[in-house]
N, C-alpha and C positions, 0 to 999 in steps of 0.2 A: 503495501499500499504506499509506503513511502517513497519506493521507486516512482510509482505511479504519480504521487503530489508532485514529486521533483520535475518528472517529465514534463506533465502538464504545465508546470510553473514557468518551464523553459519555453515550451511551446507557446503560450500565451504571451510571454516576454518577447519572444521572435515576431508573433503577429503584430503585437503592440509596434514594435520599430517598424514593421514593413507598412502597416498602415499610417504610421507617422510619415514614412518617407514618401507614400503614395499620395497622401492628401496634402502635402508641402508643395506638390507640382502643379504646375498649370493644367487646365482640364483637357489642352490638346495633347497631352502625353499620350504615348502609345500603351494601351491595354490590351490583353488579349484573355481569350477562354477556349479550352480545347477539350476534346474527348479522344481519349486512346483507347487503343486495344491489340493484344499480341501476345507473345508467349514468354514463360520464364523459363529459362534452360541452364544447363550446367550447374544445377544448384546442389547443395551438399552441407552436411555436418561435418564439422573438421573440430580437431582439438577436443574430442570427447572424453570426459572423464566422469567417472560416479561419485555421487555427494551422498547418497544415503542408502539404506536396504541392501540388496545383495549386490548394487552395484558399487558401494563404497570402497574408494580405494583402487579401484580399477580404472584402466585406460582402454579405449575402444579405437578401432581404426575408423576411417571416415565413412560415412553413409551417402550414397549418391541418391538423386531425385530424379522422378519421370520429368520430362517438359510438360508444361501445363498452361492453359490460357489465362490471360491476365486482361482486367480492364481496369478504368479509372478516368479521372479528369484531372485539369489543373487550370489555373489563373495566373497571369504574371503581367509583368510591366517593365517596359524599357524608358529609360531616362530620355528627357526631351531636351537636354543642354546638347548643343551644336558638338561639343566636343567628347559627350558622353553617350552619344546614341547606340554605341556599341555594348552598353552596361545595362543590367536588368536584373529583377529578382523574380523569383516564382515559387509559388507553391502548389501541391499537388498531392493526391490520394490514389492508392490503387491495390487491387488485391488479386491472389491466386492461390490456388489449392493444388498443392503438389501431391505425388504419393512415393513413398520410399519404394526404391528397386528391391524385387527380391534378389538377394545377395549374402555370402558368405562374409561375416566380420570377423577379424581378429581381437580378441581379449587379452590383455596381459596385467600382470601385477608387478611394479618394480623392472628389475631386469631380467625376470623370468621369461621362459619360451610361452609365447601366445598361444592360447587355445583358439578353437573357430566355432562360432556358432551360425546357424542357418537364420536369416531374416526373411520372412515369409512377406507376400503382399498384403496389403488391408490397413496400413498406417498411412493417415493423412495428414498433411502438413499445411496449414493455412496460414499465409503470412499476409497481413495487412499494413501497408505503408502510410505513414502521413508525414510528408516533407513538410515542414512548416516554413522553411526558407531555403531556397537554393540560389546562390551568386552565379548569374548567366551573363554569358559574353558572345557576341554575334559579330559576323564580318559578311555585310550584304554584298553581293556581286550580282546586280541586275536584279532579277527576280527571285534568285536562289540567295538563301542564307545559313551558311554553315553556322553553327552554335554548339557550345558546351556549357558544362554548369558542374559545380560541386557544392556540398549543403550537408545538412543534418537530416537525418532520419530517424523517425519515432516509429519503431516496430513493434505489432503485436502478434506473437506466435502461439497457434493452437494447435495442438497435436490430438491425433485421435487413434486410438489402437483396436480394431474391430475385434480381434482374437480374444483380447481378455476386457473388452469394453470399457476401457480406461481412457479419460481425457486429461490433457495436462496444460496450462496455459504459462506463457512468459509476456508479461504485459509491459508496455512503455519501455521497451529497450531501445537506448540512444546508439546510433551507429551512423554510418558513413552512407552517402548517395552520390554518384558520380553519373555523368550523362554527356553523351556526343550527339548530335543530328544534323539533319538538313532540311530544310523549310523551304518550301515552293511557293511563293506569292501569287496565286492564280489571279486576283484581282486585288483591288486596293485593301479589302477587308477580309478576303477568303484565302486560306492558306493550307496546303497539306504538308505533313511531316513525317519523316521517319527518324527514329531515334534508338540508340543502344544505351542501356542503363546498368549499373553496377552496385549492388547493394551488398553490405556487409554489417553484422551486428552479433555481440555476443549475448548469450541466453542461459538461464538456469531454470529448470522445472523439476517440478515434484514427484513426476514418477512417467518414465518412459520407457516401457520395456523394449530390449534388443535382444532378440531371441529369446531363452528362458532368464535371461537376467534382467530382473525389473528394479525399480527405485530410482532415484533422481539423478539426474544428468545436467551437465552444463558443458559448454562447448560455443563454438562459431557457426554461424549461418552466413552461406554466401552464395550469390546467385547472379546471373546474367540476364537482361531482359531486352528482347526486341520489340518495339511497337511501331504502330503507324497510327496517324490519326489526322483530323480536321479541327481547323481552329479559326476563330473569328477575331479580326482585330478591329479595335475601335479608333 
């Protein structure tokens, strides 16, 4: 709960700063809203270690995840100053539900030889991302705009294991979001874009079975995302 309060406090501080920046600018400055859809791929859990139950003191090999559909939206703003039209700020939210691949996973303790357990299908991994502020840069070339950004992500992780009918959550995890893309200005207001994103955050869950080994786990989630979308520029 304290982590949630801290993350929400950071989020609202970021929102307040963004709103202050936005509303301190003239009305003719460039705002935009957009919808996005695509896929989360190359995701996985890394640096896994046990924290409680039969997992306590154990280390686990990486878990890989299936590619999954993703959807979301964004709102942003580019500065109107003649020398700063390349600089902007963006907020976005998106969600996807991946599935743990069926795989063998090595488990070890200390320097001993690892044993292997079989991880079966039926484990769902839902990650909802709330990115309160991303610093954006762009380089217009006629109707094309290559762009990139880096910022703060607030991640909500929900795990469900069908075999044991258990769920676990790790909410308000602070992490990194990075992105690069290409925007095509079809008209003065309408734009298509294609974008790559990278997400990373650390988590700690109360109970997530890996094979026959139950109990709490902590580790790092990483994924790459490819999306396309349609935006409206005011």
